[in-house]
C-alpha positions in Angstrom: 0.0 0.0 0.0 -0.7 2.7 -1.0 -2.4 2.0 -4.3 -3.9 4.7 -6.5 -6.2 3.0 -9.1 -7.5 5.1 -12.0 -10.6 4.1 -14.0 -11.2 6.3 -17.1 -13.3 6.5 -20.2 -11.0 5.5 -23.2 -11.8 8.7 -25.1 -9.4 10.4 -22.6 -6.4 8.5 -24.1 -6.4 10.7 -27.3 -6.4 13.8 -25.1 -3.3 13.2 -22.9 -0.4 10.9 -22.0 -1.7 8.8 -19.1 1.8 7.4 -18.5 3.0 10.9 -17.6 0.0 11.4 -15.4 0.7 8.1 -13.5 4.3 9.0 -13.0 3.4 12.5 -11.8 0.9 11.1 -9.3 3.4 8.5 -8.0 6.1 11.2 -7.7 3.7 13.4 -5.7 2.7 10.6 -3.4 6.4 10.1 -2.5 6.6 13.8 -1.4 3.7 13.6 1.1 4.9 13.9 4.7 3.0 13.6 8.0 3.2 16.1 10.9 6.5 14.6 12.1 8.0 14.9 8.6 7.8 11.1 8.0 7.1 9.9 4.4 3.4 8.9 4.4 3.5 6.6 1.3 6.4 4.1 1.4 8.4 4.2 -1.8 8.4 0.4 -2.3 4.6 0.2 -1.8 3.5 3.1 -4.0 1.7 2.0 -7.1 -0.4 4.0 -9.6 -2.4 1.9 -12.1 -4.8 3.1 -14.8 -7.5 1.1 -16.5 -9.8 2.1 -19.4 -13.4 1.2 -19.0 -14.4 -1.4 -21.6 -18.0 -0.1 -21.5 -19.3 3.2 -20.2 -22.1 5.8 -20.2 -21.4 9.4 -19.1 -24.1 11.9 -18.5 -26.8 12.1 -21.2 -24.6 10.4 -23.8 -25.2 13.3 -26.3 -21.5 14.4 -26.2 -18.0 12.8 -26.2 -17.8 13.3 -22.4 -14.8 11.9 -20.5 -14.6 10.8 -16.9 -11.8 9.7 -14.6 -12.1 8.2 -11.2 -9.1 8.0 -9.0 -9.2 5.9 -5.8 -6.3 6.0 -3.3 -6.3 3.1 -0.9 -4.1 3.5 2.2 -3.6 1.7 5.5 -5.3 3.2 8.5 -3.5 5.5 11.0 -3.0 8.8 9.2 -4.5 12.0 10.6 -7.4 13.7 8.9 -5.0 16.6 8.0 -2.6 14.3 6.3 -5.3 12.6 4.3 -6.7 15.9 3.2 -3.3 17.2 2.3 -2.6 14.1 0.3 -6.0 14.3 -1.5 -5.7 18.0 -2.3 -2.2 17.6 -3.6 -3.1 14.6 -5.8 -6.1 16.5 -7.2 -3.9 19.4 -7.9 -1.6 17.2 -9.9 -4.5 15.9 -12.0 -5.9 19.4 -12.5 -2.5 20.7 -13.7 -2.1 17.7 -16.0 -5.5 18.2 -17.6 -5.4 22.0 -17.7 -5.0 22.2 -21.5 -7.7 19.6 -22.0 -10.3 21.4 -19.9 -10.2 24.3 -22.4 -11.4 22.0 -25.3 -13.1 18.9 -23.8 -15.8 18.0 -21.4 -14.2 16.0 -18.6 -15.2 15.0 -15.1 -12.8 13.9 -12.4 -13.4 12.4 -9.0 -10.6 11.5 -6.5 -11.4 9.6 -3.3 -9.2 8.3 -0.6 -10.2 5.1 1.3 -8.4 3.7 4.3 -8.5 0.1 5.3 -9.1 -0.2 9.0 -9.8 -3.7 10.3 -8.9 -5.5 7.1 -9.8 -9.2 7.2 -6.6 -10.2 5.3 -3.7 -8.2 4.0 -1.1 -10.6 2.5 2.0 -9.1 1.0 5.3 -10.3 -0.5 7.6 -7.8 -2.1 11.2 -7.6 -3.2 10.7 -3.8 -3.7 10.4 -2.7 -0.1 13.9 -3.9 0.9 15.4 -2.0 -2.0 14.1 1.3 -0.5 14.3 0.4 3.3 18.1 0.4 3.5 
């Protein structure tokens, strides 16, 4: 964790470079700090994944409307201020990325942060974490 999963209408692909957006979001996640200055999102666990919707309907269907849903899933334990700062910062990255697109296209964006208190099972195995935890 954390994972940022993006679902989007495929018509967005012709408007922007989603690889650049994913990298920008991951880079921003790595800069978020808590009140003590500790990195909130561990480098080895940070993932940003984007998936186009195979089927979709947006609004009234009378236009080539685009939509992007971003969901950040993080472990419990961060303060409300840290979660808000993380969400505001990530939304700012998305808005800056799409600024040129907003002038010429109709696009909706939603970003939500979920935390996972009381997970039933959270199995992990990674050779990435040791690389960054030296």
